[in-house]
C-alpha positions in Angstrom: 0.0 0.0 0.0 1.6 3.3 -1.2 5.1 1.8 -1.0 4.8 0.8 2.6 5.6 -2.6 3.9 2.7 -4.4 5.5 3.1 -7.9 7.0 0.1 -10.1 8.1 1.3 -12.5 10.8 -0.2 -15.5 12.6 -1.2 -14.3 16.1 0.9 -16.9 17.9 4.1 -15.7 16.1 3.8 -12.0 16.5 5.8 -11.6 19.8 8.6 -13.8 18.4 8.8 -11.8 15.2 8.6 -8.4 17.0 11.4 -9.5 19.4 13.6 -10.6 16.4 12.9 -7.3 14.6 13.9 -5.3 17.7 17.0 -7.4 18.7 18.5 -8.3 15.3 21.2 -5.7 14.4 20.4 -6.1 10.7 16.8 -5.1 11.4 17.0 -2.7 14.4 13.3 -1.8 14.7 13.9 0.0 18.0 10.9 2.3 18.0 7.3 1.3 18.3 5.2 4.3 17.2 1.7 2.9 17.6 -0.5 -0.1 18.5 -4.0 0.2 17.2 -6.8 -1.8 15.7 -9.0 -1.6 12.6 -12.6 -2.9 12.3 -13.9 -2.7 8.8 -17.5 -2.0 7.8 -17.7 -5.3 6.1 -19.0 -7.6 8.9 -17.3 -10.6 7.3 -13.8 -9.1 7.6 -11.9 -9.8 10.8 -10.6 -7.1 13.2 -7.0 -6.3 12.7 -4.5 -5.5 15.4 -1.7 -3.3 14.0 1.8 -2.5 15.3 3.7 0.3 13.6 7.5 -0.2 13.9 10.3 2.1 12.9 14.0 1.5 12.4 15.6 4.9 13.0 19.0 3.6 12.1 17.9 2.3 8.7 15.1 4.8 8.2 12.5 2.1 7.6 8.8 1.7 8.5 7.0 -1.6 9.0 3.4 -2.3 9.7 2.6 -5.7 11.3 -0.9 -7.0 11.5 -2.8 -9.9 12.9 -6.4 -10.8 12.2 -9.0 -11.6 14.9 -12.3 -13.2 14.0 -15.2 -11.1 15.3 -16.9 -14.1 17.0 -13.8 -15.3 18.8 -12.0 -13.9 21.8 -10.3 -10.6 21.0 -6.8 -11.3 22.3 -3.3 -10.5 21.1 0.1 -10.9 22.8 1.5 -7.9 24.6 4.8 -6.6 23.3 5.4 -4.7 26.6 8.4 -7.1 27.3 10.1 -5.7 24.1 8.8 -2.1 24.0 8.0 -0.6 27.4 6.3 2.3 25.5 3.5 -0.1 24.4 2.0 0.1 27.9 -0.4 3.0 27.3 -0.8 2.1 23.6 -2.1 -1.3 24.4 -4.3 0.1 27.2 -5.9 2.6 24.7 -6.5 -0.2 22.2 -8.2 -2.3 24.9 -10.2 0.7 26.1 -11.5 1.6 22.6 -11.8 -1.8 20.9 -12.0 -4.3 23.8 -8.9 -6.2 22.6 -7.1 -7.9 25.6 -3.3 -8.1 25.5 -2.0 -11.3 27.1 1.0 -10.5 29.3 0.3 -6.8 29.8 1.3 -5.8 33.4 -1.6 -3.4 34.0 -4.3 -3.8 31.4 -7.2 -1.5 32.4 -9.0 1.5 30.9 -7.0 4.6 30.2 -9.4 7.0 28.5 -12.8 6.0 30.1 -13.5 5.3 33.7 -13.1 1.7 35.0 -16.9 1.2 35.6 -17.8 2.3 32.0 -20.4 -0.3 31.0 -21.5 0.8 27.5 -18.9 -1.1 25.6 -16.0 -0.1 23.4 -16.5 3.2 21.5 -14.5 2.5 18.3 -16.3 -0.8 17.6 -18.8 -0.7 14.7 -21.5 -2.2 16.9 -21.3 0.8 19.4 -24.3 3.1 19.0 -23.5 6.7 18.1 -25.3 8.1 21.1 -24.1 5.4 23.5 -26.1 2.4 24.9 -27.9 4.4 27.6 -30.1 7.5 27.2 -28.7 10.9 28.4 -31.1 10.8 31.4 -29.8 7.4 32.4 -26.2 8.6 32.0 -26.9 11.5 34.4 -28.5 9.1 36.9 -25.5 6.8 36.9 -22.8 9.5 36.9 -22.9 10.2 40.6 -22.7 6.5 41.4 -19.5 6.3 39.3 -17.9 9.3 40.9 -14.8 8.1 42.9 -15.3 9.1 46.5 -18.9 9.9 46.2 -21.3 8.8 48.9 -23.4 6.8 46.4 -20.3 4.8 45.2 -18.9 4.2 48.7 -22.3 3.4 50.2 -21.8 6.3 52.6 -18.7 4.7 54.2 -16.4 7.6 53.3 -17.5 11.2 53.6 -15.1 12.9 51.1 -16.2 16.4 50.3 -15.8 17.4 46.7 -15.4 21.0 45.7 -18.2 22.1 43.4 -18.5 24.9 40.9 -22.1 26.2 40.6 -23.2 28.8 38.1 -26.7 30.2 37.6 -28.2 32.1 34.8 -31.7 33.1 33.9 -33.4 32.1 30.7 -36.8 33.9 30.6 -38.5 33.1 33.9 -36.6 29.7 34.4 -33.4 29.4 36.3 -30.6 27.3 34.7 -28.1 25.6 37.1 -24.8 24.1 36.1 -23.0 22.1 38.8 -19.7 20.4 38.2 -18.2 18.3 41.0 -14.4 18.6 40.9 -12.1 15.9 42.1 -8.4 15.2 41.6 -9.1 12.1 39.7 -12.3 12.6 37.7 -14.6 15.4 36.8 -18.2 14.8 35.7 -20.2 17.5 34.1 -23.6 17.3 35.6 -25.7 20.0 34.0 -29.3 20.4 35.2 -30.7 22.7 32.5 -33.8 23.5 30.7 -34.2 24.2 27.0 -33.8 27.9 26.5 -33.8 27.8 22.8 -30.0 28.0 22.3 
């Protein structure tokens, strides 16, 4: 594709091949620039897990792929043992596509909160507006807030700073309240439709 080198591998061999590409002095692919996935619109095509490797010494780029059948378990080997920089890249791929990386030391969500139950946003089966209605998301948000009384069952009374702003829209009052925490901020806007 456009003069680039793409190699499709068997999933069981990818770690062995990547280690060889990294360690062999004649290859010297010492830089992992990305780990991602591709799900095509065609439902019959498998999901692809893609590693982008660079050899800075030889000025070469290599794209490695494995294919995962959509009905099977979405698992790929972690390359964290070879490229420590793959830590967050693999976590992002897990968070957005639901692909588990075997051997990853800390595979958990990185962009969404841990209790996110709506699925994986970059999958084709993910609805554009999410799986829950906006009102249901607002009901569940305080329960997901780390340190909130609802989440902890009242066991911990951690007080969160809040920013509250009020404005008037005709005769109705509009309130925006945003709890602020060191770890997570949820935007809980209780508003009315003011025509803008």
